[in-house]
C-alpha positions as CSV (number, residue, x, y, z in Angstrom):
1,M,0.0,0.0,0.0
2,S,1.6,3.2,-1.2
3,S,1.8,6.5,0.7
4,R,2.6,9.9,-0.8
5,R,3.9,11.3,2.5
6,A,6.7,10.4,4.8
7,T,6.1,8.5,8.0
8,S,6.8,11.6,10.1
9,E,3.9,13.3,8.5
10,S,1.4,10.5,8.9
11,G,-1.1,10.0,11.6
12,G,-2.8,13.4,11.9
13,G,-0.6,14.6,14.6
14,T,1.1,18.0,15.0
15,P,2.1,19.4,11.6
16,G,5.8,18.9,10.8
17,K,8.4,21.6,11.0
18,G,9.1,23.4,7.8
19,L,5.5,23.3,6.5
20,S,4.0,26.5,5.3
21,K,1.1,28.0,7.2
22,G,-1.2,27.1,4.4
23,E,-0.1,23.5,4.5
24,Q,-0.4,23.4,8.3
25,T,-4.0,24.7,8.0
26,R,-4.8,22.2,5.3
27,R,-3.5,19.3,7.4
28,T,-5.5,20.5,10.4
29,I,-8.6,20.6,8.3
30,V,-8.0,17.1,6.9
31,S,-7.3,15.7,10.4
32,R,-10.7,17.1,11.6
33,A,-12.4,15.8,8.5
34,V,-11.1,12.3,9.2
35,G,-12.8,12.4,12.6
36,I,-16.1,13.5,11.0
37,V,-15.9,10.7,8.5
38,S,-15.4,8.2,11.3
39,E,-18.7,9.3,12.6
40,V,-20.9,9.9,9.5
41,G,-19.0,8.4,6.6
42,Y,-17.4,9.9,3.6
43,E,-20.7,10.9,2.0
44,G,-21.8,12.5,5.2
45,L,-18.8,14.9,5.0
46,S,-19.5,18.3,3.6
47,I,-17.7,21.7,3.3
48,G,-20.5,23.2,5.4
49,S,-20.2,20.7,8.3
50,L,-16.5,20.9,8.2
51,A,-16.6,24.7,8.3
52,E,-18.7,24.5,11.4
53,E,-16.4,22.1,13.1
54,T,-13.2,23.9,12.3
55,K,-14.7,27.4,12.8
56,L,-13.5,28.4,9.4
57,S,-15.4,30.1,6.6
58,K,-16.7,28.1,3.7
59,S,-14.7,30.3,1.4
60,G,-11.6,29.6,3.4
61,L,-12.2,25.8,3.1
62,F,-12.7,26.2,-0.7
63,A,-9.3,27.8,-0.9
64,H,-7.9,24.4,0.1
65,F,-10.5,22.1,-1.4
66,K,-12.4,23.2,-4.5
67,S,-15.1,20.5,-4.1
68,K,-16.5,17.9,-1.7
69,E,-14.9,15.2,-3.9
70,A,-11.4,16.8,-3.5
71,L,-12.0,16.9,0.3
72,Q,-13.0,13.2,0.3
73,L,-9.9,12.3,-1.7
74,A,-7.7,14.2,0.8
75,V,-9.3,12.3,3.7
76,M,-8.8,9.0,1.9
77,Q,-5.2,9.7,1.3
78,E,-4.8,10.7,5.0
79,V,-6.4,7.4,6.1
80,I,-4.0,5.5,3.7
81,D,-1.0,7.3,5.1
82,R,-2.1,6.4,8.7
83,F,-2.5,2.8,7.7
84,V,0.9,2.7,6.1
85,A,2.5,4.3,9.3
86,R,0.7,2.0,11.7
87,V,0.4,-1.3,9.9
88,V,2.7,-1.5,6.9
89,Q,5.9,0.2,8.1
90,P,6.0,-1.8,11.4
91,G,5.6,-5.0,9.4
92,L,8.4,-4.0,6.9
93,S,10.6,-3.1,9.9
94,S,10.3,-6.6,11.3
95,P,12.4,-9.7,10.1
96,R,11.4,-11.4,6.9
97,G,9.3,-14.5,7.1
98,E,6.7,-15.6,9.6
99,A,7.7,-12.8,12.0
100,R,6.7,-10.2,9.4
101,L,3.4,-11.9,8.7
102,R,2.6,-12.0,12.4
103,V,3.4,-8.3,12.8
104,L,1.3,-7.4,9.8
105,F,-1.6,-9.4,11.2
106,E,-1.3,-8.0,14.7
107,K,-1.1,-4.4,13.5
108,K,-4.1,-4.9,11.1
109,L,-6.2,-6.1,14.0
110,L,-5.2,-3.1,16.1
111,W,-6.1,-0.9,13.2
112,I,-9.5,-2.4,12.9
113,S,-10.2,-2.4,16.6
114,G,-9.8,1.4,16.8
115,E,-6.4,1.9,18.4
116,Q,-6.1,4.8,16.1
117,E,-8.9,6.6,18.0
118,L,-11.3,6.3,15.1
119,R,-14.5,4.3,14.9
120,G,-13.5,1.2,13.0
121,C,-11.5,0.9,9.8
122,L,-12.1,3.8,7.5
123,L,-10.9,1.8,4.5
124,S,-13.7,-0.8,5.1
125,K,-16.1,2.1,5.6
126,A,-15.1,3.5,2.2
127,S,-15.5,0.1,0.6
128,L,-19.1,-0.1,1.7
129,E,-19.9,3.4,0.6
130,Y,-18.2,3.3,-2.8
131,G,-18.3,-0.4,-3.7
132,N,-21.2,0.1,-6.2
133,R,-19.9,3.4,-7.6
134,P,-17.5,2.5,-10.4
135,G,-15.5,5.5,-11.7
136,H,-15.7,7.5,-8.5
137,P,-12.3,8.9,-7.7
138,V,-12.5,7.9,-4.1
139,R,-13.3,4.3,-5.1
140,Q,-10.4,4.3,-7.6
141,R,-7.9,5.4,-4.9
142,L,-9.3,2.9,-2.5
143,V,-9.0,0.0,-5.0
144,Q,-5.4,0.9,-5.7
145,A,-4.6,1.1,-2.0
146,L,-6.2,-2.3,-1.4
147,Q,-4.4,-3.8,-4.3
148,D,-1.1,-2.4,-2.9
149,W,-1.9,-4.1,0.4
150,R,-2.7,-7.4,-1.1
151,E,0.5,-7.3,-3.1
152,L,2.4,-6.5,0.1
153,L,0.9,-9.6,1.7
154,V,1.8,-11.8,-1.2
155,R,5.4,-10.5,-1.2
156,A,5.7,-11.0,2.6
157,T,4.4,-14.6,2.1
158,K,6.8,-15.3,-0.7
159,A,9.6,-14.1,1.6
160,A,8.6,-16.6,4.2
161,V,8.7,-19.3,1.5
162,D,12.2,-18.1,0.4
163,E,13.3,-18.3,4.1
164,G,12.3,-21.9,4.1
165,Q,9.6,-21.4,6.7
166,L,6.5,-21.9,4.5
167,K,5.9,-24.7,1.9
168,P,7.8,-24.1,-1.4
169,D,4.7,-24.9,-3.4
170,L,2.5,-22.6,-1.3
171,D,-0.2,-20.6,-3.2
172,T,0.9,-17.2,-1.9
173,E,-2.1,-15.5,-3.5
174,Q,-4.5,-17.8,-1.6
175,F,-2.6,-17.3,1.6
176,A,-3.0,-13.5,1.3
177,Y,-6.7,-13.9,0.4
178,E,-7.3,-16.0,3.6
179,F,-5.2,-13.6,5.7
180,D,-7.5,-10.8,4.6
181,G,-10.6,-12.9,5.1
182,I,-9.7,-13.5,8.7
183,T,-9.3,-9.8,9.3
184,M,-12.5,-9.0,7.5
185,M,-14.4,-11.4,9.7
186,Y,-12.7,-9.9,12.8
187,Q,-14.0,-6.5,11.6
188,Q,-17.6,-7.8,11.5
189,A,-17.4,-9.8,14.8
190,H,-15.6,-7.1,16.7
191,G,-17.1,-3.9,15.3
192,L,-20.7,-5.0,14.5
193,M,-21.5,-8.0,16.7
194,R,-19.3,-6.9,19.7
195,D,-18.2,-10.5,20.0
196,R,-15.8,-10.6,23.0
197,A,-14.1,-13.7,21.5
198,A,-13.4,-12.0,18.2
199,E,-9.7,-11.4,18.8
200,E,-9.1,-14.9,20.2
201,R,-10.9,-16.5,17.2
202,A,-9.0,-14.3,14.7
203,Y,-5.6,-15.3,16.2
204,K,-6.7,-19.0,16.3
205,A,-7.7,-18.8,12.6
206,F,-4.4,-17.1,11.7
207,E,-2.4,-19.7,13.5
208,S,-4.3,-22.5,11.7
209,L,-3.5,-20.8,8.4
210,L,0.2,-20.6,9.3
211,E,0.3,-24.2,10.5
212,R,-1.1,-25.7,7.4
213,S,1.2,-23.5,5.3
214,Q,4.4,-24.2,7.1
215,R,7.2,-26.3,5.7
216,P,7.7,-29.5,7.7
217,A,10.3,-28.9,10.5
218,R,12.6,-31.7,9.1
219,L,12.8,-29.8,5.7
220,R,13.3,-26.3,7.1
221,Q,16.5,-24.4,6.3
222,H,19.0,-24.0,9.2
């Protein structure tokens, strides 16, 4: 999953040093917009509601975002940047192989459960809102981001195969598919059904996926 900004600028925190006043204001606006989207969805976001929340004039907001669509796209990119900083980069910073897959799984569950102080996964929220709207720019950006994520999972799985930890004939695309399937089920069980056993079941399912994908111990590289 690609990100257009550096890690230090992800996460909606204090604007980085060296940014112009206009860019700082824009980032503050986007950060507040992310919070609104977590409450009412992307389509519930409007220039008017955001102006009220930020105490800025509509004309001031239009100076940064010429349309509601441009604002929605900025929010989507911010969400992607946060996901990269909190899920992808910790995974890529961990050792190749099963360890990396475990970190990616752990961080994805934390992302879904709301550790980022948002109400659920805003990528999943966008997929529900824009799933049946082909051609919409927000949908197109979301699809690209999800494709990047799936490709990352496939590469991480292939690395585990190369390390001799997973079966040499493992279908890495299928592994990534099931990896995502577990996290999507966790999203439903945790966020919608409030299942207290959701996390335990998710980890149990992931361990089962790993176990049946592992190379027999006697054939592992040393």
